[in-house]
C-alpha positions in Angstrom: -0.2 0.0 0.2 1.5 3.2 -1.0 0.8 6.3 2.1 0.6 9.3 -0.9 1.1 12.6 0.8 -0.1 16.2 -0.7 0.6 18.5 1.4 4.4 18.6 -0.2 5.4 21.7 -2.8 5.3 18.7 -5.4 2.4 16.9 -3.9 4.0 13.7 -4.8 5.6 11.9 -2.0 4.9 8.3 -0.9 5.6 5.9 1.8 5.7 2.3 0.4 5.9 0.1 3.6 8.0 -3.6 3.0 4.5 -5.2 4.0 2.7 -3.9 0.8 1.5 -6.2 -2.1 3.2 -3.4 -4.3 7.0 -3.7 -2.6 9.1 -4.8 -5.5 10.0 -8.6 -4.9 13.6 -8.8 -5.6 13.8 -6.0 -2.7 12.4 -8.8 -0.5 15.4 -10.6 -1.1 17.9 -7.8 0.1 20.0 -9.2 3.0 18.8 -6.7 5.3 16.1 -4.5 3.6 14.4 -1.7 4.7 11.1 -1.5 6.4 9.9 1.2 4.3 11.6 3.2 1.0 10.0 7.0 0.9 10.3 8.6 -2.6 9.1 11.4 -4.6 7.0 10.6 -8.3 5.5 8.1 -10.1 5.6 5.0 -7.4 4.6 2.7 -10.6 8.3 3.3 -11.7 9.2 0.9 -9.0 7.6 -1.7 -11.4 9.5 -0.7 -14.1 12.7 -1.9 -14.8 15.6 0.6 -14.2 19.0 1.5 -13.1 19.9 2.9 -10.4 23.4 5.1 -8.8 24.0 4.8 -5.6 26.7 6.6 -3.5 28.3 7.9 -0.5 30.0 11.2 0.7 31.9 9.3 3.2 33.0 5.1 2.2 33.4 3.1 4.6 36.1 -0.3 4.4 33.0 -2.9 4.7 
């Protein structure tokens, strides 16, 4: 289930809970998945193939 907020400037902020039916299947296989994900834009895009680039400001040796 998506929880949509319209009181934000863009009006399209959402929260997706890990128990929701729309939680992406591959995210269930992540070793330590988050309990929820917040985003903005069209949450339906999570159902499409995508590429993500993730970085950090302070890299760890782990």
